[in-house]
N, C-alpha and C positions, 0 to 999 in steps of 0.2 A: 504494500499500499504506500502512497505515496504522501510524503507528507505536506502537513494545508500550505506551508510557505513556500515551496517546490511550485506551485500552481501554475506559477506564472512563466513556466519554461514551455507550456503547454502552448503558449501564443506567441511565443516566439520562434519556436523551431518550425520552418517550413514541413519537416517530416509528418508531422502532427497532421497538419491539414489533407498533405497527401493521401495518408493512410485514411483519413476519414473520406475523403474524395473515393479514392478505390472503393472503399467499403461500402457508400450508398451505391454508388454505382453500379456494383455487381450481385450483392445481397439486400441493401436498403430498401427497394421500391418493389411493391405489389399492387399494383391496380389493376382492379376489374379482374382479379385471379392469375393474371400474368405476372412471368417476370420470375426471375431464380429467387427470389426474395419469399415467391409463394409455396416452396415445398414445407412441408410438411417437416417439424425438427424431431430428429430419433434420437432417440440415444440417452436423454437428457430428465434423470429423475425429478417428479414434480413438475412438467412443464410440459404442457398442450400449446402449439400455435405454431405458427410458422417462423420460418427464419427471419424476417424484416422484422416481425413483432420483435424475436430476441434480441436483434443485433441494436434496437434504439432500445429497449430497456436493458440492458444491460452493460454498454456501451456508448449510449448517446448520441449513436449514429442518424439524425432526422434528414430524412430523404429532403424537408423543407429548406435545409440548411445549404445544400449541394450546390445552387449557386454562389453563396458567399465564399464555402470553401475556394471555392476556383478564384473567384475575385481576390480571395486575401493571397494567395498562390501567385496568380498575375502581379498584384503590386508588389509582393516580393520579390518577385524576378525585374521588374521595373525599377526598384531602387536598390538592387543587387549593380545591374548593368551599368545604372548611373554613376555608384561609386568605383565601380569599374573605369568608366570612360574619363572619370575628372581625377582619378588616381592615376592616369597614362597620362594624362593632358598636362599636368602641374606636378607631378613629383616625379625627379629624373634622379637616376643614382648612380648616375655617371660621376665622376671624379673629376671635377676640374683643377 
C-alpha cells in the first residue's frame, strides 16, 4: 500500500496515465453488451460481474476519464519537447 504523502507521484509520472489509458481502452469499456470489458469475470471469489466493473471498482479506471488521460499525456509530451528545444537552443556545453 502506498503511503498517503506519496500520492503526488501518481500525478507527475506519465506512466500512470498511460497505464490508465491502456486499461480503459482494453478492458474498461462495456457499452450495450459489446467490448472486451463485457466478459464475465471468473476465478475471483465473492465477485460476480464483468471485467469493466471490476477494473473501475478496484483500480479506479473510469472510462469517462479516457480523454483526460490522453490530453494529459499529450500535454506532458509538449512540455517535454519544449524543454528539449529550449535546452538545445540556449545551453551550450562547448568549452570556449
